[in-house]
C-alpha positions as CSV (number, residue, x, y, z in Angstrom):
1,M,-18.0,16.7,22.7
2,S,-17.9,13.6,24.7
3,T,-14.2,12.6,25.8
4,K,-12.7,9.6,27.6
5,P,-10.3,9.7,30.4
6,N,-7.1,10.5,29.4
7,E,-8.3,11.5,25.8
8,I,-6.0,13.9,23.7
9,M,-8.1,16.6,22.4
10,S,-6.9,19.1,19.8
11,F,-8.1,22.8,18.7
12,D,-7.3,24.7,15.5
13,L,-7.2,28.2,16.6
14,Y,-6.4,31.3,14.9
15,V,-5.7,34.8,16.0
16,S,-7.8,37.6,14.2
17,P,-6.3,41.1,13.3
18,D,-7.9,42.7,16.2
19,G,-6.6,40.0,18.4
20,N,-9.7,38.3,19.3
21,V,-9.1,34.2,19.2
22,H,-11.5,32.1,16.9
23,E,-11.8,28.6,16.8
24,L,-11.9,27.0,13.2
25,S,-14.2,24.2,12.1
26,A,-12.8,21.0,11.3
27,R,-13.5,22.0,7.6
28,E,-12.0,25.8,7.8
29,A,-8.8,23.8,9.4
30,K,-8.6,21.5,6.5
31,A,-8.5,24.2,4.4
32,A,-6.1,26.1,6.3
33,R,-3.6,23.4,6.4
34,R,-3.9,22.9,3.0
35,L,-2.9,26.5,2.2
36,A,-0.1,26.4,4.8
37,G,1.2,23.3,3.0
38,V,0.1,20.9,5.8
39,V,-2.0,18.2,4.6
40,E,-3.1,15.1,6.2
41,L,-3.3,12.0,4.7
42,E,-5.4,8.8,5.4
43,P,-2.7,6.3,6.7
44,G,-3.5,4.0,3.3
45,G,-1.7,0.3,3.6
46,M,1.1,-1.8,2.8
47,I,1.3,-4.4,0.5
48,V,4.1,-7.4,0.7
49,M,4.3,-9.7,-2.2
50,S,7.3,-11.8,-3.8
51,T,9.0,-11.4,-7.2
52,D,9.4,-14.8,-7.6
53,V,6.8,-16.4,-9.9
54,N,7.1,-20.0,-9.0
55,A,4.1,-20.1,-7.1
56,T,2.2,-19.8,-10.4
57,V,4.1,-21.8,-13.0
58,G,3.7,-25.4,-13.5
59,K,6.1,-27.9,-11.1
60,G,8.2,-30.5,-12.9
61,K,8.5,-29.3,-16.3
62,L,11.9,-27.5,-17.8
63,K,10.1,-25.1,-19.9
64,G,7.6,-23.9,-16.7
65,W,11.2,-23.9,-14.7
66,A,12.8,-21.6,-17.4
67,K,9.7,-19.6,-18.0
68,G,9.3,-18.9,-14.1
69,F,13.0,-18.3,-13.8
70,L,13.2,-15.4,-16.8
71,K,9.9,-13.6,-15.7
72,T,11.2,-13.7,-11.7
73,W,14.4,-11.8,-12.9
74,F,12.1,-9.6,-15.2
75,N,9.9,-8.8,-12.2
76,R,13.0,-8.2,-10.0
77,I,14.8,-5.9,-12.7
78,M,11.2,-3.9,-13.5
79,R,9.4,-4.2,-10.1
80,S,9.3,-0.1,-9.4
81,R,8.4,0.6,-13.1
82,K,5.6,-1.9,-12.7
83,V,4.7,-0.4,-9.5
84,D,4.7,3.1,-10.5
85,E,2.8,2.8,-13.7
86,T,0.3,0.9,-12.1
87,M,-0.4,3.4,-9.2
88,K,-0.6,6.3,-11.6
89,Q,-3.0,4.5,-13.4
90,L,-5.1,3.8,-10.4
91,L,-4.8,7.0,-9.0
92,Q,-5.9,8.7,-11.9
93,E,-8.8,6.8,-12.6
94,K,-10.2,7.2,-9.2
95,G,-8.7,10.9,-8.9
96,L,-6.9,10.3,-5.7
97,D,-3.8,12.0,-4.4
98,S,-0.9,9.4,-2.9
99,G,2.7,9.0,-2.1
100,W,3.9,5.6,-2.1
101,S,7.1,4.1,-1.1
102,I,8.8,0.8,-2.2
103,G,10.9,-1.3,-0.3
104,N,13.8,-3.4,-0.5
105,L,14.1,-7.0,-1.5
106,F,14.2,-9.0,1.7
107,R,13.8,-13.0,2.5
108,G,10.4,-13.9,2.8
109,R,8.4,-17.5,3.5
110,Y,5.1,-18.4,2.4
111,Y,3.0,-21.6,2.8
112,S,0.2,-22.6,0.3
113,P,-2.7,-24.2,1.4
114,K,-3.6,-25.1,-2.6
115,S,-0.2,-26.4,-3.4
116,G,1.0,-27.7,0.0
117,D,4.4,-26.0,-0.6
118,T,6.5,-23.7,1.4
119,F,8.2,-21.0,-0.7
120,N,11.2,-19.1,0.3
121,E,11.8,-16.1,-2.0
122,K,12.6,-12.4,-2.3
123,S,9.9,-9.9,-1.4
124,F,9.3,-6.1,-1.5
125,S,6.6,-3.9,0.3
126,I,4.9,-0.9,-1.1
127,D,3.7,1.3,1.4
128,I,0.9,3.6,0.3
129,R,-0.5,6.7,1.9
130,G,-3.4,9.3,1.4
131,V,-5.5,6.8,0.3
132,P,-8.6,4.4,1.3
133,F,-7.6,0.8,2.4
134,D,-10.1,-0.4,-0.1
135,F,-8.0,1.7,-2.5
136,V,-4.6,-0.1,-1.4
137,K,-6.6,-4.0,-1.5
138,D,-7.5,-2.8,-5.3
139,V,-3.8,-2.1,-5.8
140,A,-2.8,-5.2,-4.5
141,K,-5.0,-7.5,-6.8
142,V,-3.8,-5.8,-9.9
143,L,-0.3,-5.9,-8.8
144,A,-0.6,-9.5,-7.7
145,K,-1.6,-10.2,-11.4
146,K,1.1,-8.3,-12.8
147,F,3.9,-10.1,-10.9
148,D,2.2,-13.5,-11.4
149,Q,1.4,-14.2,-7.7
150,E,-0.9,-16.5,-6.0
151,S,-1.7,-14.1,-3.2
152,V,-0.2,-11.0,-1.3
153,L,0.0,-9.8,2.0
154,V,-1.9,-6.4,2.7
155,V,-1.7,-4.5,6.0
156,D,-4.2,-1.9,6.9
157,N,-2.1,0.9,8.5
158,K,-5.4,2.4,10.0
159,S,-6.4,-0.7,12.2
160,G,-3.3,-2.6,12.2
161,R,-5.0,-6.0,10.6
162,T,-3.2,-7.9,7.8
163,F,-4.9,-9.9,5.2
164,L,-3.9,-12.5,2.7
165,L,-5.4,-11.7,-0.8
166,D,-5.9,-14.5,-3.1
């Protein structure tokens, strides 16, 4: 095992009934933690998106505005249910374990290069843990469609990189 200066090393050890100390392999340590109720999860990622749908609704039309207004309020009321249903469905399809948190609404700004407009909208975040980042991106794409979004912001918790998905 090669180490860099100041790198922290960890070992999983156990004491057998005869008093000898043994080191567990990575696989044995993972199984032992699962038996003890301690499960290490992949870092996952975070999705930041708006509940407002005016990014995808036609402008300058009263009917389009009214439709966008109603859809926005429906998204705000149903956001947790929509996210939960989507997460459950996708997790079952992929056979993954995960936990997620849905953050409070906050004011966000987004500039759309497609329309040239800046949107000032209420946004919320979904922090997903215990899954690969590709799964987080898949969830973001599905939720973008369900919430009528032009794009969503996705953060990789492992690398700290941020992506804008169209």
